[in-house]
N, C-alpha and C positions, 0 to 999 in steps of 0.2 A: 514565617516558615524558616526553621533553622536549617543548617547545612545537612544534618542527617536526614531530615524529612525531604529536602531537595534531592539528596542522593537516592533515597528510596523511590521517589517519584520518577527520577531518570531511569533507574533500573526497571521499574514497572513499564515505562514507555518503550524502552529498548527491548524488553522481553515480548511485549505485545506486538511490536514491529517485526520481530523475528518469527513469531507465530504466524502473523499474516503472510510473511514471505513463504514459509513452509506450506501454508494453505494454498497460496497462489501457485506454487510449483506443483502440488498435487492436482489442483484444478486444471492446470495446463496439460499435465500428463493424461488425465482422464478425458479432457476435452479433445486432445489431439489423438492419442492412441486408442482411447475407448470408443470414440465415434468413427474410427477409420473404416469400420465395416458397414456403416450406414450409407446407403446409396443415394440419399437425398442431396439435392444441389440447390444453390441460391446464386443467381447471377453467374451461372456456369462454373461455380466453384463448389467443391464438396462441403458439407456442413462442418466437418472437422476443421477445415481451414478457418472458417469464420469463428468457430467457438474457441479455437486455440490461439487466435490472434485478437480479434475484436472482443470476444467474450471475456478473455482474461483481462484485457484493458478495462472493460466496464466493471468487472468484478474487483479489480485493483482500486479503481476510483471509489467504489462503494465501501471497500474495506478501509481505505484511508479516511474516508468521511466518518465511518464508525469509530476509528481510532481517535480522530480529533474531537469527536463529540463525547465519547465515553471514557477514554483513557487519558489523553493528554490534558495537561493543566497549564494555564498561563501563570508563570511565577517569576519574580524578580531573580535575576542571575547574579547580582552583585552580592558580596559578602555583607551580612548584617552589621558586623563590627565596624567595617570600613564606612558603611553608610551612616551608622550611628555616631561615630567619632570623627568622621571626615578625614581619615588618614589614608 
């Protein structure tokens, strides 16, 4: 993998991580503010509390797992020229 391909992969990983962050923020807002009118409770706490804290945490773990499985690639970080010539 040459340096240009590595750079493209890093850009892809950074972009996908940014998209996941935006999705998490939207999920947190919908879970917190969108469920605020629901009167259901669990362990004496409203559902919106659980969804905007524990729900986002679980959603983030699933999102990171998807990123590492589908987007991120294991690649050598050293320069090919240095590795080839030992400089």
